[in-house]
C-alpha positions in Angstrom: -135.3 -137.0 98.6 -137.8 -134.0 97.3 -141.3 -133.6 99.0 -144.5 -132.3 97.2 -148.2 -131.2 98.3 -150.6 -134.0 98.6 -153.3 -132.3 97.1 -154.9 -129.8 98.8 -154.4 -131.7 102.1 -151.1 -128.8 103.6 -148.8 -132.4 103.8 -145.6 -133.6 102.0 -145.5 -136.8 100.2 -141.9 -138.5 98.4 -141.6 -138.0 95.2 -141.0 -141.6 95.2 -143.9 -144.2 97.1 -143.1 -147.4 98.2 -145.6 -149.7 95.9 -146.1 -152.8 98.0 -148.1 -155.4 95.9 -144.7 -157.9 96.0 -145.3 -158.3 99.8 -146.7 -161.7 100.5 -146.1 -162.9 97.8 -143.1 -162.8 96.3 -141.8 -161.3 98.9 -141.3 -162.4 102.3 -141.9 -160.1 105.7 -138.3 -160.1 106.2 -138.3 -158.7 102.7 -140.7 -156.5 103.1 -139.1 -154.9 106.6 -135.8 -154.2 104.9 -137.2 -152.8 101.7 -139.4 -150.0 103.8 -136.9 -149.3 105.9 -134.6 -148.7 103.3 -137.1 -146.9 101.9 -137.1 -144.8 104.4 -133.9 -144.5 104.7 -133.1 -142.6 101.8 -136.3 -140.3 102.8 -139.2 -142.1 101.1 -142.3 -141.5 103.9 -145.2 -143.1 102.1 -146.4 -146.3 101.7 -148.7 -147.8 99.3 -150.8 -151.1 99.8 -154.6 -152.3 98.8 -157.1 -154.7 100.7 -156.5 -156.9 97.4 -152.7 -157.4 98.1 -150.5 -159.0 97.7 -150.8 -159.4 94.2 -152.4 -161.6 91.9 -155.1 -161.3 94.4 -156.8 -164.9 95.9 -158.2 -165.1 98.4 -155.0 -167.7 100.0 -152.4 -164.7 101.0 -155.1 -161.9 100.9 -154.3 -158.9 103.2 -151.4 -160.2 104.0 -149.6 -156.8 102.6 -151.5 -154.8 104.6 -150.1 -157.3 107.6 -146.6 -156.9 106.3 -146.8 -153.6 106.3 -148.7 -153.4 110.1 -145.0 -155.6 111.5 -143.3 -153.1 110.4 -144.6 -150.2 112.1 -145.5 -151.5 115.4 -141.9 -152.8 115.4 -139.8 -149.7 114.8 -142.8 -147.4 116.0 -142.4 -144.8 113.4 -146.2 -144.7 112.9 -146.3 -141.0 113.1 -143.4 -140.5 110.4 -145.0 -142.6 107.6 -147.8 -141.2 105.4 -150.0 -144.5 104.6 -151.9 -145.2 101.7 -154.3 -147.8 101.2 -157.6 -149.1 98.8 -160.8 -151.1 98.7 -162.0 -152.7 96.1 -164.3 -151.4 93.6 -166.8 -153.5 92.0 -165.6 -157.0 90.9 -165.9 -160.9 91.5 -164.2 -161.4 94.3 -166.4 -162.5 97.0 -163.6 -163.6 99.2 -162.8 -160.1 100.8 -166.4 -160.0 102.6 -167.3 -162.0 105.5 -170.7 -162.9 103.7 -169.2 -163.5 100.8 -170.9 -161.1 98.8 -168.7 -159.5 96.0 -167.1 -156.6 96.1 -168.6 -153.1 95.7 -168.8 -149.8 97.3 -171.9 -149.8 99.0 -171.6 -148.4 102.6 -171.4 -151.9 104.6 -168.5 -153.3 102.5 -166.4 -149.9 102.6 -167.0 -149.7 106.8 -165.7 -153.3 106.9 -162.9 -153.1 104.3 -161.3 -149.9 106.4 -161.7 -151.6 110.0 -159.9 -155.2 108.4 -157.4 -152.7 106.8 -156.7 -150.5 110.1 -156.9 -154.0 112.3 -154.1 -155.8 109.6 -152.0 -152.8 109.6 -151.8 -152.1 113.4 -153.0 -148.5 113.3 -155.7 -145.9 114.5 -155.7 -144.3 111.3 -155.4 -144.2 107.5 -153.3 -141.0 106.0 -154.8 -141.9 102.2 -157.8 -144.0 101.7 -158.4 -145.0 98.3 -161.0 -146.4 95.6 -159.2 -148.5 94.2 -161.7 -148.7 90.4 -165.1 -147.2 90.5 -167.8 -149.1 92.0 -170.0 -148.4 88.3 -169.5 -150.9 85.5 -167.0 -149.9 82.6 -163.6 -151.2 81.4 -161.1 -149.8 83.5 -157.6 -151.8 82.7 -157.0 -151.7 79.4 -157.9 -149.4 76.5 -158.1 -146.4 75.7 -161.7 -146.1 74.9 -164.3 -145.7 77.0 -167.0 -148.5 76.9 -169.7 -148.3 78.3 -171.7 -151.1 80.5 -175.0 -150.7 81.4 -175.4 -152.1 85.4 -175.7 -150.2 88.9 -174.0 -148.6 91.0 -173.9 -146.5 94.2 -173.6 -142.9 94.0 -170.9 -141.3 93.9 -172.0 -138.6 96.3 -173.2 -142.1 98.5 -169.7 -143.2 98.2 -167.8 -139.7 99.7 -170.6 -139.4 102.7 -169.3 -143.0 103.6 -166.1 -141.7 103.1 -167.2 -138.7 104.5 -168.1 -140.3 108.1 -164.7 -142.1 108.1 -162.8 -139.2 108.2 -165.4 -138.0 110.7 -164.6 -140.6 112.7 -160.5 -140.3 112.5 -160.3 -143.6 110.9 -159.0 -141.5 107.4 -157.6 -138.5 106.8 -157.8 -138.2 103.4 -159.6 -139.8 100.4 -158.6 -140.1 96.5 -159.4 -142.3 93.4 -157.9 -144.9 91.3 -157.9 -146.1 88.0 -160.6 -143.5 87.5 -161.6 -141.3 84.1 -161.8 -137.6 83.9 -165.9 -138.1 84.4 -165.4 -139.4 87.9 -162.7 -137.1 88.7 -164.7 -134.1 88.0 -167.5 -135.6 89.2 -166.0 -136.7 92.8 -165.1 -132.7 93.3 -168.9 -131.4 91.7 -170.5 -133.8 94.9 -167.9 -132.0 97.5 -167.8 -128.7 95.9 -171.9 -129.4 96.5 -172.7 -131.1 99.8 -169.8 -130.4 101.8 -168.4 -133.5 101.3 -164.0 -134.4 102.2 -162.3 -133.6 98.9 -160.0 -136.1 96.5 -156.7 -135.1 97.2 -155.2 -137.6 94.6 -155.5 -140.3 92.1 -153.5 -143.2 91.7 -153.3 -143.9 87.6 -151.1 -146.1 85.9 -148.4 -143.5 84.1 -145.5 -144.5 81.9 -143.1 -144.6 78.8 -145.4 -146.8 77.4 -149.1 -145.4 78.6 -149.4 -141.9 79.1 -152.7 -141.4 77.9 -153.8 -139.5 81.5 -152.0 -136.6 79.7 -155.7 -136.5 77.8 -157.9 -135.0 79.7 -156.8 -135.5 83.3 -153.7 -134.0 83.4 -155.5 -130.5 83.2 -157.9 -132.1 85.1 -156.4 -132.9 87.9 -153.2 -129.9 87.4 -155.9 -127.0 87.4 -158.1 -128.6 90.6 -154.9 -128.9 92.7 -155.7 -133.4 92.7 -152.4 -135.1 92.6 -151.7 -137.6 90.7 -149.8 -140.7 92.2 -148.9 -142.5 89.3 -148.1 -146.4 89.4 -146.2 -149.0 86.7 -143.3 -146.5 85.8 -141.6 -149.0 84.9 -144.5 -151.3 82.7 -144.8 -153.7 85.2 -140.9 -154.6 84.8 -140.6 -154.4 80.4 -139.5 -150.9 80.7 -136.2 -152.3 82.6 -135.3 -154.4 79.5 -135.2 -157.3 81.4 -137.5 -159.0 78.9 -136.0 -157.8 76.1 -135.5 -161.3 73.2 -138.1 -163.3 75.0 -135.7 -163.5 78.4 -137.8 -164.5 81.1 -135.9 -164.0 84.6 -136.9 -166.2 87.3 -138.6 -165.0 89.3 -140.0 -162.3 87.5 -144.0 -161.7 87.7 -144.2 -162.6 83.3 -142.4 -165.8 84.6 -144.4 -166.8 87.8 -147.8 -165.6 87.0 -147.8 -164.9 82.7 -151.0 -161.6 83.5 -148.5 -158.6 81.5 -150.6 -159.1 77.9 -151.2 -155.7 77.7 -146.9 -155.0 77.0 -146.9 -157.8 73.9 -149.5 -156.6 71.5 -149.7 -154.1 68.7 -146.6 -151.8 68.5 -145.7 -152.4 72.6 -142.6 -154.6 71.8 -141.7 -152.3 69.3 -142.1 -149.3 71.8 -140.2 -150.8 74.9 -137.3 -151.6 72.5 -137.0 -148.4 71.4 -136.9 -146.4 74.6 -134.5 -149.1 76.2 -132.3 -149.3 73.7 -132.3 -145.4 73.8 -131.5 -145.5 77.3 -128.8 -147.6 76.3 -127.6 -145.8 74.0 -127.3 -143.0 76.4 -125.3 -145.1 78.8 -128.3 -144.8 80.8 -130.0 -147.3 82.7 -133.5 -148.2 81.3 -135.3 -148.2 84.6 -133.6 -144.9 86.0 -134.7 -143.3 82.8 -138.2 -144.3 82.7 -139.0 -143.4 86.4 -137.4 -139.9 86.0 -139.3 -139.4 83.0 -142.3 -140.3 85.2 -141.2 -138.2 88.2 -140.6 -134.9 85.8 -144.1 -134.5 84.7 -145.2 -131.1 86.5 -148.7 -133.2 87.0 -147.5 -136.5 88.9 -147.1 -135.6 92.6 -145.5 -139.1 93.6 -144.4 -141.8 91.4 -145.0 -145.4 93.0 -142.3 -147.6 92.2 -142.1 -151.6 93.5 -139.4 -154.2 93.4 -139.3 -157.5 94.1 -135.3 -157.1 94.9 -133.8 -154.7 97.5 -131.1 -154.5 94.9 -133.9 -153.4 92.5 -135.2 -150.9 95.0 -132.3 -149.2 95.2 -131.8 -149.2 91.9 -134.9 -147.0 91.2 -134.2 -145.1 94.0 -131.2 -143.8 92.5 -133.4 -142.2 89.4 -133.6 -139.2 91.8 -130.4 -138.5 91.2 -130.8 -138.5 87.9 -132.2 -135.7 85.1 -132.8 -136.2 81.2 -130.9 -133.3 79.5 -133.0 -132.2 76.6 -132.2 -134.3 73.9 -133.1 -137.4 75.7 -136.4 -135.8 76.2 -136.7 -134.9 72.7 -135.9 -138.3 71.3 -138.4 -139.8 73.9 -141.2 -137.2 72.2 -140.4 -138.3 68.9 -140.6 -142.1 70.3 -144.4 -141.8 71.6 -145.0 -139.2 68.0 -144.1 -142.9 66.6 -145.6 -145.5 68.8 -148.6 -143.4 71.1 -149.1 -145.2 74.2 -149.0 -148.7 73.4 -150.0 -150.3 76.4 -152.5 -148.6 78.2 
């Protein structure tokens, strides 16, 4: 296992991070523990969660993911060997996360309530990396390349960072990070940190995969030069880049079959691009999932690639991607496909 420094923190995280958003929905506690055990045995020391997990978020299951990680940490007694990351929700319509039934905001009171609840579920006194799951300011976040300005109130970045600073001082959080952020957002957090002596952003967790390389425009230079680590999520395009949905297939218990929430991969040139990447992998004798993960992990601005699985077999395949080094001609073919179908699934 390869380890890379998380931002400027001095701590080393595995090049693969275990994502856990299926724990408590598609995966039972036993399943989750088995995945965590296997990942740890392969050298993965980095686990990522969120207060809203499992996905899809709903009040009946909210918090189960962190609870499953918590019982694993308690039973294995390996907290000191595990780098635990979780997230606080951004501005949204969910009202079941807070005791007063208010919609999610990144106010001081909500952030403090959220971190205490996460710590209780995780059965730990501190979180290694506490991330803002998405911005507090109103904006389009999860789909589309163009910035869409939306009017509305938001908590100032300085105020949000000050609250996170209080959590660091209290020992509840070691380092802080962003998620689903923009170049302006990253630079604004860095500027506030430098001007006011507040915690420096260590990382950003954004989508990065073969059919969504939008991170490379703007954000990659900023984070490379500023030493803000990219924790790239969805390297398999929510399963599409494995090839399992080719030809309209609907595998039992897959997320598309169960929840049908993967619309961005079915629009415009998305299906053509996905099929072309899958065909390339198979033509080269490669597993499509491993090719996609190996590509993401090989980028110089990527610190850790977040992988998630619903079966132990899938997890083993994903982790084995570390043994794959993509040859130059395969990388050249990937670049040509990217030119033919640039970022079809942002």
